[in-house]
C-alpha positions in Angstrom: 0.0 0.1 0.0 1.4 3.4 -1.0 2.1 6.0 1.7 -0.7 8.2 0.4 -3.3 5.3 1.1 -1.8 3.9 4.4 -3.8 4.9 7.4 -2.4 5.0 11.0 -4.4 5.2 14.5 -3.7 8.4 16.5 -5.3 9.8 19.5 -5.9 13.6 19.3 -7.2 15.2 22.5 -8.2 11.8 23.9 -10.1 10.7 20.8 -8.8 7.8 18.8 -9.0 8.3 15.0 -7.8 6.7 11.9 -6.2 9.0 9.3 -3.9 8.9 6.2 -0.3 8.7 7.2 0.7 11.5 4.9 -1.3 14.1 7.0 0.1 16.6 9.5 -1.6 16.6 13.0 -3.7 19.7 12.2 -4.7 18.0 8.9 -5.7 14.8 10.7 -7.8 16.9 13.1 -9.8 18.5 10.1 -10.1 15.0 8.6 -11.8 13.6 11.6 -14.3 16.2 11.3 -13.3 19.1 13.7 -14.4 22.3 12.3 -11.8 24.8 10.7 -12.0 28.3 12.0 -11.7 30.7 9.2 -10.0 34.1 9.4 -7.2 33.0 11.8 -3.8 31.4 11.8 -2.3 29.8 8.9 -5.7 29.9 6.9 -5.0 33.7 6.8 -1.5 33.2 5.9 0.2 33.8 9.4 1.1 31.3 12.1 -1.7 30.0 14.1 0.3 28.6 16.9 -1.1 25.1 16.9 1.2 23.9 19.6 0.8 20.3 20.7 2.2 17.9 23.2 3.3 14.6 21.4 4.2 11.3 22.7 5.2 8.6 20.1 4.5 4.9 20.5 8.2 4.1 20.8 8.9 6.3 23.9 7.3 7.7 27.0 9.0 11.1 26.4 6.6 14.0 25.6 7.8 16.7 23.4 6.1 20.1 22.4 5.7 20.6 18.7 3.8 22.7 16.0 0.7 20.7 14.7 1.2 22.0 11.3 4.6 20.6 11.0 4.1 17.4 12.8 3.3 14.4 10.6 0.9 11.7 12.2 2.5 8.2 13.1 0.9 4.9 14.2 0.2 5.1 18.1 0.9 8.6 18.4 -0.9 10.6 21.2 -1.4 14.4 20.7 -2.9 17.0 23.0 -3.5 20.6 21.8 -2.3 23.0 24.3 -4.4 26.0 25.4 -3.2 29.5 24.9 -1.4 30.7 28.0 -2.6 34.2 29.5 -1.8 37.1 27.2 1.5 39.0 27.8 0.9 42.1 29.8 3.9 43.8 28.3 2.8 47.0 26.7 4.9 49.8 25.4 5.3 52.2 22.5 8.7 52.9 20.8 7.8 56.6 20.5 8.0 56.7 24.4 11.4 55.8 24.5 13.6 59.0 24.3 16.5 57.8 22.5 18.7 54.6 21.9 20.7 55.5 25.1 17.4 54.7 27.1 16.5 51.5 25.6 18.1 49.2 28.3 16.6 51.4 31.0 13.1 51.1 29.4 13.7 47.4 28.8 14.1 46.7 32.5 11.0 48.8 33.1 9.0 46.8 30.6 10.4 43.4 31.3 11.5 43.4 35.0 11.2 39.7 35.4 13.7 39.0 32.5 16.6 39.4 35.1 15.1 36.5 37.2 15.9 33.8 34.5 16.8 30.6 36.3 18.9 29.1 33.4 16.6 26.1 33.5 16.7 25.9 29.5 12.9 25.2 29.6 12.2 27.9 27.0 14.9 26.7 24.7 13.8 23.0 25.0 10.2 24.1 24.3 10.9 26.0 21.1 9.9 24.2 18.1 12.2 26.2 15.9 15.4 25.3 17.8 16.0 29.0 18.8 18.6 29.5 21.7 15.8 31.3 23.6 17.5 31.5 27.0 20.7 33.1 25.3 18.4 35.7 23.5 17.0 36.7 27.0 20.3 37.0 28.4 21.5 39.1 25.6 18.7 41.3 25.9 19.2 41.8 29.8 22.7 43.0 29.1 21.5 45.5 26.3 22.7 43.5 23.4 19.5 43.9 21.4 20.9 43.5 18.0 22.4 40.0 18.8 19.4 39.1 20.9 17.0 40.0 17.9 19.1 38.1 15.5 18.5 35.0 17.5 14.8 35.4 17.2 14.6 35.9 13.5 12.6 32.6 13.0 10.3 33.0 16.0 6.7 32.2 15.1 5.3 33.8 18.4 3.8 30.2 19.5 4.3 31.2 23.2 5.7 27.8 24.0 8.7 29.4 25.4 6.6 31.5 27.8 4.5 28.1 28.7 7.9 26.5 29.7 9.1 29.5 31.8 8.7 29.2 35.5 9.4 33.0 35.9 6.8 33.8 33.1 9.3 35.9 31.3 7.6 35.7 28.0 11.0 35.4 26.0 9.3 35.8 22.5 8.1 39.2 23.5 11.6 40.1 24.6 12.8 38.9 21.4 10.3 41.0 19.4 11.1 44.0 21.6 14.7 43.5 20.7 14.1 43.3 17.0 12.0 46.3 17.0 14.2 48.7 19.0 17.0 47.5 16.7 15.2 48.6 13.7 13.8 51.8 15.3 17.0 53.3 16.6 20.6 53.5 15.3 21.6 51.6 18.2 24.5 52.8 20.3 27.4 50.3 21.3 25.7 47.8 23.7 28.8 47.7 25.9 28.3 51.5 26.4 24.6 51.1 27.1 25.3 48.5 29.5 27.7 50.5 31.5 25.4 53.5 31.6 22.6 51.1 32.9 25.0 49.7 35.6 25.6 53.5 36.8 22.0 54.1 36.8 21.3 51.3 39.1 24.2 52.1 41.4 26.0 48.6 40.4 28.8 50.6 39.2 30.2 53.6 41.1 31.7 56.6 39.7 34.8 57.9 41.5 35.0 61.7 41.3 38.5 63.1 42.0 
């Protein structure tokens, strides 16, 4: 039997279904009769954040993946994840006076970013293989261009936020980094970082 005709048994959201082996998880969901919601996600040309928990038949390990990119397999168990609470980080770039103040404003907008536990949960959860934790670390240090470059392939699925015990919303940190880099002619990150340490009192200026 060709792959196009071969069918596999999978369990999606607790319901066992039989679907062609060539389908993605999200296509299998539609094939089983679940309604398509028009006007959102990839049906409109942008990511719909169809994040899922997946356990394959040959392992007890559970991975976080994207339903549109994951092909069904015999015995696979899939659970669609609910969206986490929306990020409460709000800002407008116009309110940041100049690029010298970017790091100061970043810490006001994302105060929890400094509390990263280096648990790697965000990086493990990322379906695009982004070094998420490193991106947050760079942003905290004021190295926004480098941080933003790491998040170029981010699809804003929020899985990194789901996997963060400090609720840092790393993808929002990445988006902020990319925005400020494009908006400002960024000053040298080491100088901005030094000014931030002076402002917070971590670095003392000795006057002669």
